[in-house]
C-alpha positions in Angstrom: 0.0 0.0 0.0 1.4 3.4 -0.9 2.2 5.9 1.8 -0.5 8.5 2.5 0.1 11.8 0.9 -0.5 15.4 2.1 -3.4 15.7 -0.3 -5.0 12.6 1.2 -4.6 14.0 4.7 -6.5 17.2 3.8 -9.2 15.3 1.9 -10.2 12.9 4.6 -12.8 13.9 7.3 -11.3 14.0 10.8 -13.0 13.0 14.0 -12.0 13.1 17.6 -10.2 9.8 17.4 -7.9 11.2 14.7 -7.0 14.1 16.9 -5.1 11.8 19.3 -2.6 10.8 16.6 -2.6 13.7 14.1 -3.0 17.5 14.1 -6.3 19.1 12.9 -6.2 20.0 9.2 -7.5 23.4 10.2 -9.9 25.0 12.7 -12.9 24.3 10.5 -12.1 20.6 10.4 -11.6 20.7 14.2 -15.0 22.4 14.7 -16.7 19.8 12.6 -15.0 17.0 14.6 -16.1 18.6 17.9 -19.7 19.1 16.6 -19.8 15.4 15.5 -18.5 14.4 19.0 -21.2 16.5 20.7 -23.9 14.9 18.6 -22.5 11.5 19.5 -22.7 12.4 23.2 -26.3 13.6 22.9 -27.2 10.3 21.1 -25.6 8.3 23.9 -27.5 10.4 26.4 -30.8 9.7 24.7 -30.1 5.9 24.7 -29.2 6.1 28.4 -32.5 7.9 29.1 -34.5 5.3 27.2 -32.7 2.5 29.1 -33.3 4.2 32.4 -37.0 5.0 31.7 -37.7 1.7 29.9 -38.7 3.6 26.8 -41.0 6.0 28.6 -40.6 9.5 29.9 -38.7 10.6 33.0 -41.9 11.8 34.7 -43.6 8.5 34.1 -40.6 6.6 35.5 -40.7 8.8 38.6 -44.4 8.4 39.2 -44.2 4.6 39.1 -41.8 4.6 42.0 -43.7 7.0 44.2 -46.3 4.5 45.5 -43.6 2.2 46.8 -41.7 5.1 48.4 -45.0 6.4 50.0 -45.7 2.9 51.4 -42.3 2.6 53.0 -42.4 6.2 54.4 -45.9 5.5 55.8 -44.7 2.3 57.5 -41.9 4.3 59.4 -44.0 7.4 59.7 -41.4 9.8 58.1 -42.1 12.7 55.8 -38.8 12.9 53.8 -36.2 10.6 52.3 -33.0 12.4 51.2 -30.0 10.2 51.7 -29.0 6.5 51.4 -28.0 6.0 55.1 -31.6 7.0 56.0 -32.9 4.4 53.6 -30.4 1.8 54.8 -31.6 2.4 58.4 -35.1 1.6 57.2 -33.9 -1.6 55.5 -32.1 -2.6 58.7 -35.3 -2.1 60.7 -37.1 -4.2 58.0 -34.5 -7.0 58.3 -34.8 -7.0 62.1 -38.6 -7.2 62.0 -38.3 -10.3 59.9 -36.9 -12.3 62.9 -38.6 -10.4 65.7 -42.3 -10.8 65.9 -42.5 -8.5 68.9 -41.7 -5.4 66.9 -44.6 -3.2 66.2 -43.3 -1.9 62.9 -44.7 -3.7 59.9 -43.1 -3.3 56.4 -44.5 -3.7 53.0 -42.0 -6.3 51.6 -42.7 -5.5 48.0 -42.2 -1.7 48.6 -38.9 -2.3 50.4 -37.7 -4.4 47.5 -38.7 -1.8 45.0 -37.0 0.9 47.0 -33.8 -1.1 47.1 -34.0 -1.7 43.4 -34.6 2.0 42.8 -31.6 3.0 44.8 -29.3 0.6 43.1 -30.6 1.7 39.7 -30.0 5.4 40.3 -26.6 5.0 42.0 -25.5 2.5 39.3 -26.5 4.8 36.5 -24.8 7.8 38.1 -21.6 5.9 38.8 -21.4 3.8 35.6 -24.0 4.9 33.1 -22.5 8.4 32.6 -18.9 7.3 32.7 -18.4 7.0 29.0 -20.3 10.2 28.4 -18.2 12.1 31.0 -15.0 10.7 29.5 -16.0 11.7 26.0 -16.9 15.3 27.1 -13.6 15.6 29.1 -11.7 14.5 26.0 -13.4 17.2 24.0 -12.7 19.7 26.8 -9.0 18.9 26.6 -9.0 19.4 22.8 -10.9 22.7 23.2 -8.4 23.9 25.7 -5.6 22.9 23.4 -6.8 24.2 20.0 -9.4 26.9 20.8 -7.0 29.3 22.4 -7.2 33.1 22.7 -3.4 33.6 22.8 -4.0 36.3 25.4 -4.1 36.8 29.1 -7.1 37.6 31.2 -5.8 41.1 31.9 -4.4 43.7 29.5 -4.9 46.9 27.7 -8.4 48.1 27.0 -7.7 47.9 23.3 -7.1 44.1 23.8 -10.6 43.8 25.4 -11.8 41.3 22.8 -8.8 39.0 23.4 -8.9 39.3 27.2 -12.7 38.8 27.3 -12.5 35.7 25.2 -9.8 34.3 27.5 -12.0 34.8 30.4 -14.9 33.3 28.5 -12.8 30.2 27.7 -12.0 29.7 31.3 -15.7 30.2 32.3 -16.7 27.7 29.7 -14.1 25.2 30.9 -15.1 25.7 34.5 -18.8 25.4 33.8 -18.4 22.2 31.7 -16.1 20.7 34.4 -18.5 21.7 37.2 -21.5 20.2 35.4 -19.7 16.9 34.9 -18.2 16.6 38.4 -21.6 17.4 39.9 -22.9 14.1 38.5 -20.7 12.0 40.8 -21.0 14.6 43.6 -24.7 14.0 43.6 -24.1 10.3 44.1 -21.5 11.1 46.9 -23.9 13.4 48.7 -26.8 11.0 48.5 -24.6 8.2 49.8 -23.4 10.4 52.7 -25.5 11.4 55.7 -25.6 14.9 54.4 -27.9 14.1 51.5 -29.1 16.5 48.8 -32.3 18.5 49.2 -34.5 19.7 46.4 -33.4 23.3 46.6 -29.9 22.2 45.8 -30.9 21.1 42.3 -31.2 23.2 39.1 -34.3 24.7 37.7 -35.2 21.7 35.4 -35.0 19.0 38.1 -37.1 21.4 40.4 -39.8 21.7 37.7 -39.9 17.9 37.3 -40.2 17.4 41.0 -42.9 20.0 41.2 -44.9 18.4 38.4 -44.4 14.9 39.9 -45.0 16.1 43.5 -41.9 14.3 44.7 -40.1 17.1 46.6 -39.9 14.9 49.7 -37.8 12.3 47.8 -35.3 14.5 45.9 -33.1 11.6 44.9 -35.7 10.7 42.3 -34.7 13.7 40.2 -30.9 13.0 40.4 -30.9 11.2 37.1 -32.8 13.9 35.2 -30.4 16.4 36.9 -27.4 14.5 35.6 -28.9 14.4 32.1 -29.4 18.2 32.3 -25.8 18.6 33.4 -24.7 16.7 30.3 -26.9 18.8 28.1 -25.5 22.0 29.7 -21.9 20.7 29.1 -22.8 20.1 25.4 -24.3 23.6 25.2 -21.2 25.0 26.8 -19.0 23.2 24.1 -21.2 24.5 21.3 -21.0 28.1 22.7 -17.3 27.8 23.0 -17.0 26.6 19.4 -19.2 29.4 18.3 -17.2 32.0 20.2 -13.9 30.6 18.7 -15.3 30.8 15.2 -16.1 34.5 15.5 -13.0 35.3 17.5 -10.7 36.0 14.4 -13.4 38.2 12.8 -13.7 40.2 16.0 -9.9 40.5 16.2 -9.8 41.6 12.6 -12.4 44.3 13.2 -10.5 45.5 16.3 -7.4 45.8 14.2 -9.2 47.8 11.5 -10.8 50.1 14.2 -7.5 50.5 16.0 -5.6 51.3 12.8 -8.2 54.0 12.1 -7.7 55.5 15.6 -4.0 55.2 15.2 -4.1 57.1 11.9 -6.3 59.8 13.3 -4.0 60.2 16.3 -1.0 60.2 14.0 -2.6 63.0 11.9 -3.4 65.0 15.1 0.1 64.4 16.3 1.6 65.7 13.1 -0.6 68.8 13.2 0.4 69.3 16.9 4.1 69.0 15.9 3.6 71.6 13.2 1.9 74.0 15.7 4.7 73.3 18.2 7.3 74.1 15.5 5.5 77.3 14.6 5.3 78.2 18.3 9.0 77.4 18.7 9.8 79.7 15.7 7.6 82.4 17.2 9.5 82.2 20.5 12.8 82.5 18.7 11.5 85.7 16.9 10.3 87.1 20.2 13.7 86.5 21.8 15.4 88.2 18.9 13.1 91.2 19.2 13.7 91.4 22.9 17.4 91.2 22.2 17.1 94.1 19.7 15.2 96.2 22.2 17.8 95.5 24.9 20.5 96.5 22.4 18.7 99.7 21.5 18.0 100.6 25.2 21.7 100.0 26.1 22.8 102.1 23.2 20.4 105.0 24.1 21.0 104.8 27.8 23.3 107.8 28.0 21.3 109.7 25.4 18.2 109.1 27.4 19.8 110.5 30.5 20.9 113.6 28.6 17.4 114.1 27.2 15.8 113.7 30.6 18.1 116.5 31.9 17.2 118.7 28.9 13.5 117.9 29.5 13.8 119.0 33.1 15.7 122.2 32.2 13.2 123.1 29.5 10.3 122.5 31.8 11.9 124.7 34.4 12.6 127.4 31.8 9.0 127.2 30.5 7.8 127.5 34.1 10.0 130.5 34.8 9.0 132.2 31.5 5.3 131.7 32.2 5.8 133.1 35.7 7.7 136.2 34.3 4.9 136.8 31.8 2.3 136.7 34.5 4.3 139.0 36.7 5.0 141.5 33.9 1.4 141.4 32.8 0.2 142.3 36.2 2.8 145.1 36.4 1.7 146.4 33.0 -2.0 146.4 34.0 -1.1 148.3 37.2 0.8 151.0 35.3 -1.9 151.4 32.7 -4.4 152.0 35.5 -2.5 155.0 36.7 -3.8 158.4 35.5 -0.6 160.1 35.1 2.8 158.5 34.7 6.1 159.9 35.3 8.8 159.6 32.7 10.4 156.8 34.6 7.1 154.9 34.8 6.6 155.4 31.1 10.0 154.0 30.5 9.2 151.1 32.8 5.9 150.4 30.9 7.7 150.5 27.6 10.3 148.1 28.9 7.5 145.8 30.2 5.9 145.7 26.8 9.2 145.0 25.1 9.9 142.2 27.6 6.4 140.7 27.2 6.9 140.7 23.5 10.3 139.0 23.8 8.9 136.4 26.2 5.9 135.7 24.0 8.4 134.9 21.2 10.5 132.8 23.5 7.6 130.5 24.7 6.9 128.9 21.3 10.6 128.2 20.9 10.7 126.5 24.2 7.6 124.5 23.4 9.2 123.4 20.1 12.4 122.3 22.0 10.2 120.5 24.5 8.3 118.7 21.7 11.6 117.7 20.0 13.0 116.3 23.3 9.8 114.4 24.1 9.7 113.0 20.6 13.2 111.6 21.1 12.2 110.3 24.5 9.0 108.7 23.1 11.2 106.5 20.9 13.1 105.2 23.9 9.8 104.7 25.8 8.3 102.9 22.8 11.3 100.5 22.7 10.9 99.9 26.4 7.2 99.3 25.9 8.0 97.0 23.0 10.3 95.0 25.2 7.7 94.6 27.9 5.1 93.6 25.4 7.5 91.0 23.8 8.4 89.6 27.2 4.8 89.2 28.1 4.2 87.4 24.8 7.3 85.3 25.4 6.0 84.2 28.8 2.6 83.3 27.3 4.3 81.4 24.5 6.5 79.4 26.8 3.5 78.4 28.9 1.7 77.3 25.8 4.8 75.5 24.5 5.2 73.6 27.8 1.5 72.6 27.7 1.8 71.6 24.0 5.0 69.6 24.7 3.2 67.7 27.4 0.3 67.0 25.1 2.6 65.9 22.3 4.4 63.5 24.7 1.0 62.1 25.8 0.1 61.7 22.1 3.3 59.8 21.4 2.8 57.5 24.4 -0.8 56.8 23.2 0.4 56.3 19.6 3.0 53.8 20.8 0.4 52.1 22.9 -1.9 51.7 19.9 0.9 50.5 17.7 1.9 47.9 20.2 -1.7 46.7 20.6 -2.1 46.5 16.8 1.0 44.3 16.7 -0.4 42.1 19.4 -3.8 41.8 17.7 -2.2 41.0 14.4 -0.1 38.3 16.1 -3.2 36.8 17.7 -5.0 36.9 14.3 -2.1 35.2 12.7 -2.1 32.5 15.3 -5.9 31.9 14.8 -5.8 31.8 11.0 -2.5 30.0 10.3 -2.9 26.2 10.1 0.8 25.9 10.9 0.1 27.0 14.4 -2.1 23.9 14.9 0.9 21.8 13.9 3.1 23.6 16.5 0.4 23.1 19.1 0.1 19.4 18.3 3.8 18.8 18.5 4.2 21.1 21.6 6.5 23.4 19.7 7.0 27.1 20.8 4.8 29.5 18.9 7.2 32.4 19.1 11.0 32.8 18.8 12.9 31.9 22.0 15.0 34.3 24.0 13.1 37.5 23.0 14.9 40.5 24.3 11.9 42.8 24.2 12.6 45.2 21.4 12.0 45.4 17.7 13.8 46.3 14.5 11.8 47.0 11.3 8.8 45.3 12.9 10.7 42.0 13.5 11.5 40.5 17.0 15.2 40.3 17.6 16.3 37.1 19.5 19.1 36.8 21.9 21.6 35.2 19.4 21.0 38.0 16.9 21.6 40.6 19.5 24.8 38.8 20.5 26.0 38.8 16.8 25.3 42.5 16.6 27.5 43.1 19.7 30.3 40.9 18.3 30.1 42.6 14.9 30.4 46.1 16.5 33.4 45.1 18.6 35.4 42.4 16.8 37.1 44.8 14.3 39.6 43.1 12.0 39.5 39.8 14.0 36.3 38.7 12.2 38.2 36.5 9.8 40.0 34.8 12.7 36.7 34.4 14.5 35.0 32.8 11.5 37.7 30.2 11.2 37.3 29.2 14.9 33.5 29.0 14.8 31.9 25.5 14.8 29.8 24.2 11.9 27.2 21.5 11.6 27.4 19.9 9.1 31.2 20.4 9.1 32.7 22.9 6.7 36.3 22.4 5.3 39.1 24.9 5.5 38.9 25.7 1.8 35.2 26.5 2.1 35.9 28.8 5.1 38.5 30.6 3.1 36.2 30.9 0.1 33.5 32.4 2.4 36.0 35.0 3.8 37.2 35.9 0.3 33.7 36.4 -0.9 32.7 38.7 2.0 36.0 40.6 1.5 35.4 41.0 -2.2 31.7 42.0 -2.0 32.1 44.4 1.0 35.6 45.7 0.4 34.6 49.3 0.7 32.6 48.7 3.9 33.9 48.9 7.4 34.8 45.9 9.5 31.5 46.0 11.4 29.5 45.4 8.2 31.9 42.7 7.1 31.7 40.9 10.5 27.9 41.2 10.4 27.7 39.5 7.0 30.1 36.7 7.9 28.2 36.0 11.2 24.9 35.9 9.3 26.4 33.4 7.0 27.6 31.3 10.0 24.1 31.3 11.4 22.7 30.1 8.1 25.3 27.4 7.6 25.4 26.1 11.2 22.2 24.4 12.2 23.0 24.5 15.9 24.3 28.0 16.3 24.2 29.3 19.8 25.7 32.1 22.0 27.9 29.5 23.7 29.5 28.7 20.3 30.3 32.5 19.9 31.8 32.7 23.3 34.0 29.6 22.8 35.3 31.0 19.5 36.0 34.4 21.1 38.0 32.7 23.9 40.0 30.8 21.3 41.0 34.1 19.6 41.6 35.8 22.9 38.9 38.4 22.6 37.4 38.1 26.1 36.7 41.8 26.0 33.9 41.2 23.5 32.4 38.6 25.8 32.5 41.1 28.6 30.8 43.7 26.4 28.1 41.1 25.5 27.5 40.1 29.1 27.3 43.8 30.1 24.7 44.5 27.5 22.5 41.4 28.3 22.7 42.4 32.0 21.5 45.9 31.2 18.5 44.5 29.2 17.7 42.1 31.9 17.8 44.8 34.5 15.5 47.0 32.6 13.1 44.2 32.1 13.0 43.3 35.8 12.5 46.9 36.7 9.5 47.1 34.4 10.9 50.0 32.6 8.9 51.0 29.5 10.5 50.2 26.1 11.6 53.2 24.0 9.0 54.7 21.9 9.1 53.5 18.2 8.5 57.1 17.2 10.7 60.1 17.4 10.3 63.7 16.2 12.6 64.8 13.4 12.6 68.3 11.9 11.9 68.3 8.2 11.7 72.0 7.6 11.9 75.3 9.4 8.2 75.2 10.3 7.3 71.5 10.4 8.2 68.2 11.9 7.2 64.7 10.9 7.0 61.3 12.7 9.6 58.7 11.9 10.1 55.2 13.3 13.2 54.8 15.5 15.6 52.2 14.0 17.2 50.2 16.8 
């Protein structure tokens, strides 16, 4: 018989039995297998119900046992039977009465036998009848836990709410299914103990059956229908889990689309805020320049201002004295004119007063013009001082606004990084839920992500610890990279001539590059050719070429990264602000 091919594997229909020995073809195939298994369980449950009820209904089965129970309870004058020890005590009394005619208690032998048969039937069904069904559901539960994963934690960012809620939902489904199944045997354990189980401890369906059959005083009669209801609840829980898992990738995809829109909107607002910040920064520089010019003008005019102030005071005093002289002379003139007869001396005085007044009247406009000229010069100085105060006030306001805007930009960048990080997580979850190769890894217990993740990214790819180590070595090895390459191990082995050819090729292709670039390419080739490349291999080769300083640098860098991770320090933002023009900035990704 020819070996099965991959095409045959994908064409055949899988069931639960296949999942023990092979991975699911895809999630749809897994869902179909689980649905088929649930239908099989429900079919087995219907058969079990028919066997227990002898082809009738549960209520009819319960009602046929009630007369016998009533007869036994009437014989011992009790109003409730709720546990097996209580019934065993009645049976013990019955057995004693068979050999002791002096006992006043009389038992209905047929009723006792029927009660014993009923107890054995119920306990036997709970203990053994549901065993295969419980095992089948527990098997499905394990497969659900294994393949219907959320790839998330129960707590996380609000943007990961769909993933965290589904993880909680998964755990709730698993707990509910397990609780329903364990309750079947727990019912039997409680009934067999002296504690017993009352009717109020059952679910709504058994309570309704007990109410219709009027058998609340013998609650163990509804244990079988309660167990059947638990199985149905478990099947319902499995179907709900499958339905939730089917819609999970779609919800994640919708979350990614919504979050990308929010990220783009925030990125646009961030760019606009950066532009405003740049304009404000430019305005502050202009204000500082204007303040500097005012300071320069004021320092240059300082001596001139003092001279003008002196002149102003002198002119004011001179104007005041002139005005006073005019008033005095006017008064003297009026007094002389009032006199009837004037002496020659008085006439001369009057003429002199008139001449003086005329001279003073010509002097006053001249003083006013000088005063206006001085004040005009002083007004320029005052205007520069006012300009400086105005610029300083505007500068203070701009600095306050810039501080607030800078804080807002930082908040935006943090939120932008947060959204970008969550988009990456959601895309990773969506990839896990839609890639059939993940099912293969889960089946073979392979890790889903790269080992030794250092917690930072480069061009959107996770850098593992070995790659980080090769980067450190390339940056520090200098011209010893050829010696290092010859001492590195290879699996499968690589001959000396091949090693020399590799070195010659790197040297030829990257002759104009520095030693760091050459070392980087030769170490990349080593990782590609050596199937078992590890950090220990690097360290051993470095020891052989006596470059322990590179090992120390590597250890120091790893310790730093580990320390930051333990301290819970946030990773650097993948965005930085870079000036693109005099008035604008743009957002660029940081290259690690």
